C-alpha positions in Angstrom: 0.0 0.0 0.0 1.2 3.5 -0.9 2.8 5.4 2.1 0.7 8.5 1.3 -2.5 6.4 1.5 -1.4 4.8 4.8 -0.7 8.3 6.3 -4.1 9.6 5.2 -5.9 6.4 6.5 -4.2 6.6 9.9 -4.9 10.4 10.1 -8.6 9.9 9.4 -8.7 6.9 11.8 -7.2 8.9 14.7 -9.4 11.9 13.9 -12.6 9.9 13.7 -11.8 7.8 16.8 -10.9 10.9 19.0 -13.9 12.9 17.6 -16.4 10.1 18.3 -15.0 9.6 21.8 -15.1 13.3 22.6 -18.6 14.0 21.2 -20.0 10.9 22.8 -18.6 11.9 26.2 -20.2 15.4 25.8 -23.6 13.9 24.9 -23.5 11.4 27.8 -22.6 14.3 30.2 -25.6 16.3 28.9 -27.9 13.3 29.2 -26.8 13.2 32.9 -27.5 17.0 33.1 -31.0 16.5 31.6 -31.9 13.9 34.3 -30.5 16.0 37.1 -31.7 19.5 36.1 -35.4 20.3 35.8 -34.8 22.4 32.8 -31.6 22.7 30.7 -30.3 26.2 29.9 -30.5 27.3 26.2 -26.7 27.2 25.8 -26.5 23.7 27.2 -29.1 22.5 24.8 -27.3 24.0 21.9 -23.9 22.5 23.0 -25.6 19.0 23.3 -27.1 19.5 19.8 -23.7 20.6 18.4 -22.1 17.5 19.8 -24.7 15.3 18.1 -24.2 17.0 14.8 -20.4 16.6 15.1 -20.8 13.0 15.9 -23.0 12.4 12.9 -20.5 14.2 10.7 -17.6 12.0 11.8 -19.6 8.8 11.5 -20.9 9.5 8.0 -17.7 10.8 6.6 -14.8 9.8 8.7 -15.7 6.1 9.1 -16.4 5.3 5.3 -13.4 7.5 4.3 -11.1 5.6 6.6 -12.4 2.2 5.3 -12.0 3.4 1.7 -8.4 4.5 2.3 -7.5 1.1 3.8 -8.8 -0.6 0.6 -12.4 -1.4 1.4 -13.9 -0.2 -1.9 -17.5 -0.6 -3.1 -18.8 0.0 0.4 -22.0 1.7 -0.7 -24.4 1.4 -3.6 -26.1 4.4 -5.1 -28.8 4.7 -2.4 -26.2 4.1 0.3 -24.2 7.0 -1.1 -27.3 9.2 -1.3 -28.2 8.6 2.4 -24.7 8.8 3.8 -23.7 12.0 1.9 -27.1 13.6 2.7 -26.7 13.0 6.5 -23.0 14.2 6.3 -23.9 17.4 4.5 -26.9 17.9 6.8 -24.7 17.5 9.9 -21.9 19.6 8.6 -24.4 22.4 7.8 -25.9 22.1 11.3 -22.4 22.4 12.8 -21.9 25.9 11.4 -25.5 27.0 12.1 -25.5 25.7 15.7 -22.1 27.4 16.4 -23.6 30.7 15.1 -26.8 30.1 17.1 -24.6 29.4 20.2 -22.7 32.6 19.9 -25.9 34.6 19.4 -27.8 33.1 22.3 -24.8 33.5 24.6 -24.5 37.2 23.6 -28.1 37.7 24.4 -27.8 35.9 27.7 -25.0 38.1 29.0 -26.3 41.3 27.4 -27.4 44.0 29.9 -31.2 44.2 30.1 -31.5 47.6 28.5 -35.0 48.3 27.2 -38.3 46.4 27.4 -37.8 44.6 24.1 -34.4 43.1 25.0 -35.6 42.1 28.4 -38.6 40.3 26.9 -36.4 38.6 24.3 -34.1 37.3 27.0 -37.0 36.0 29.0 -38.2 34.0 26.0 -34.8 32.5 25.0 -35.6 29.1 26.3 -38.9 28.9 24.3 -37.0 30.0 21.1 -34.5 27.1 21.3 -36.7 24.3 19.8 -38.3 26.4 17.0 -34.8 27.5 16.0 -33.6 23.9 16.0 -36.5 23.0 13.7 -35.8 25.8 11.4 -32.1 24.9 11.1 -32.9 21.2 10.5 -35.3 22.1 7.7 -32.9 24.7 6.2 -30.0 22.2 6.0 -32.2 19.3 4.8 -33.2 21.5 1.9 -29.7 22.6 1.1 -28.4 19.0 1.3 -31.1 17.6 -1.0 -28.7 17.8 -4.0 -26.9 14.8 -2.5 -30.1 12.7 -2.7 -30.4 13.7 -6.4 -26.8 13.5 -7.6 -24.8 11.1 -5.3 -23.8 7.9 -6.9 -21.4 5.0 -6.2 -18.1 5.0 -8.2 -18.3 3.1 -11.5 -15.3 1.8 -13.5 -13.0 4.2 -11.8 -14.0 7.1 -14.0 -14.8 10.6 -12.5 -17.5 12.4 -14.4 -17.1 16.1 -15.2 -18.6 18.6 -12.8 -18.6 16.1 -9.9 -17.2 16.0 -6.4 -14.9 13.0 -5.9 -15.4 11.8 -2.4 -13.6 8.5 -3.0 -16.2 6.1 -1.8 -18.9 8.1 -3.6 -19.4 10.7 -6.3 -21.7 13.7 -6.4 -22.3 14.1 -10.1 -24.0 17.4 -10.9 -24.0 16.8 -14.6 -23.5 20.4 -15.7 -21.5 23.5 -14.6 -24.6 25.5 -13.6 -25.8 23.0 -11.0 -22.3 22.6 -9.8 -21.8 26.3 -9.2 -25.3 26.9 -7.8 -24.8 24.2 -5.2 -21.5 25.7 -4.2 -23.0 29.2 -4.0 -25.9 28.0 -1.8 -23.6 26.2 0.6 -21.1 29.1 0.7 -23.9 31.7 1.3 -25.2 29.7 4.3 -21.8 29.3 5.7 -20.8 32.9 5.4 -24.1 34.1 6.8 -23.7 32.1 10.0 -20.0 32.9 10.3 -21.0 36.6 10.1 -23.5 35.9 13.0 -20.6 34.3 14.9 -18.2 37.2 14.3 -20.7 39.9 15.3 -21.9 38.0 18.4 -18.4 37.1 19.5 -17.2 40.7 19.0 -20.1 41.9 21.2 -19.2 39.2 23.8 -15.6 40.3 23.8 -16.6 43.9 24.4 -18.8 42.8 27.4 -15.9 40.6 28.7 -13.6 43.6 28.5 -16.0 45.7 30.5 -16.5 42.9 33.0 -12.8 42.5 33.5 -12.5 46.2 34.6 -15.2 45.7 37.2 -14.2 42.2 38.4 -12.7 43.5 41.6 -15.9 45.2 42.7 -18.1 42.1 42.0 -19.7 40.8 45.1 -20.5 37.2 45.9 -24.1 37.9 45.2 -23.2 38.5 41.6 -21.4 35.1 41.2 -24.0 34.0 38.6 -22.8 36.8 36.3 -19.2 35.5 36.6 -20.3 32.0 35.6 -22.1 33.4 32.5 -18.9 35.3 31.6 -16.8 32.1 31.9 -19.4 30.4 29.6 -19.1 33.3 27.2 -15.3 32.9 27.0 -15.8 29.2 26.1 -18.2 30.2 23.3 -15.7 32.7 21.9 -13.0 30.0 21.9 -15.4 27.7 20.0 -16.1 30.4 17.4 -12.4 31.1 16.9 -11.7 27.4 16.5 -14.5 27.1 13.9 -13.4 30.3 12.1 -9.8 29.0 11.6 -10.9 25.7 10.0 -13.7 27.5 8.1 -11.1 29.7 6.5 -9.0 26.7 5.4 -12.1 24.9 4.2 -13.3 27.7 2.0 -9.9 28.4 0.4 -9.9 24.7 -0.7 -13.6 25.0 -1.7 -13.0 28.1 -3.9 -10.3 26.1 -5.7 -12.7 23.2 -6.2 -15.2 25.5 -7.8 -12.7 26.4 -10.5 -12.0 22.9 -11.8 -14.3 20.5 -13.6 -12.8 17.4 -11.9 -11.7 17.6 -8.3 -8.7 15.4 -7.4 -9.4 13.0 -4.6 -6.4 14.4 -2.5 -8.0 17.9 -2.6 -11.3 16.5 -1.4 -9.6 14.5 1.3 -7.8 17.6 2.6 -11.0 19.6 2.7 -12.8 16.9 4.6 -9.9 16.5 7.0 -9.8 20.2 7.9 -13.6 20.5 8.1 -13.7 17.5 10.4 -11.0 19.0 12.7 -13.7 21.2 14.3 -15.9 18.2 14.9 -13.0 16.4 16.5 -11.5 19.3 18.6 -14.7 21.1 19.7 -15.9 18.5 22.3 -12.5 18.6 24.0 -12.7 22.3 24.2 -16.2 22.0 25.7 -14.9 19.5 28.2 -11.9 21.6 29.3 -13.8 24.9 29.5 -17.3 23.9 30.6 -17.5 23.3 34.4 -20.9 21.6 34.1 -19.7 18.9 31.6 -16.5 18.2 33.7 -18.6 17.8 36.9 -21.0 15.3 35.2 -18.1 13.3 33.8 -16.4 13.2 37.2 -19.7 12.2 38.8 -20.1 9.4 36.3 -16.6 8.1 36.7 -17.0 8.3 40.5 -20.2 6.3 40.4 -18.5 3.7 38.2 -15.5 3.4 40.6 -17.9 3.1 43.5 -19.7 0.3 41.8 -16.5 -1.5 41.0 -15.4 -1.2 44.6 -18.7 -2.6 45.8 -18.4 -5.6 43.4 -14.9 -6.3 44.6 -15.9 -6.2 48.3 -18.9 -8.4 47.6 -16.6 -10.9 45.8 -14.2 -11.0 48.7 
């Protein structure tokens, strides 16, 4: 096997394995939170949903990509390709949308209650979470519908013109217009939600700067505000992480739009850098989110207690 293929295969294997482990840990922590708390906060719901979308993204792209690179070809038929690529593009779109939603909701949460309209909006944030989820799912299902129309299994090793070569599947658009329109729709969505991230995170940074000047005068009675500010810092770090990989992703994507046949190595690079956010974001959540760390420690403590009980009973 070619050394380059082995390196790519091992890279995708490590990325997928770590990402699945991290996102599953975050999801399990929030399942624990859901049982303990009467009502989860909006930001916690969004983070749990983000971990789910990242997990789906890694499972539907990282797993088949790794298997393909290690020589397991002809994994999927036409319908298998349509379903897998549709779920992948749906989850990838949800990832950017949820990160934008996260930064916006966090900015609204810590914003000073100035004016009746803002106060009313902040009081209804919890009720807005589910309708926003539904809207984002519908939006990304519509944008990902091209994969149901154009995704096919590879045939005879030939790559049709105006197609995306994913390796284990092709997305054959058939003509240049469909190819460019699909790219334009995906790019417009991505840039719109990245703009929301940047504006919301900029506002959060302004509030954090003001908060840092007043931190010495904060009393213990205002401890909740400090917790919100720490959560806001975590959100800003997630946005920065996404923006870095988003920039790399779109540089490669712009190149892909200029050629009729995209080489597999270029597609692999784009997928790898896009999936880096799905792999790294759960570990950032775990390291910066006190609630997730506490639930994971509680879970591990309960498991250790059960093991000790079993050992004592055995003795």
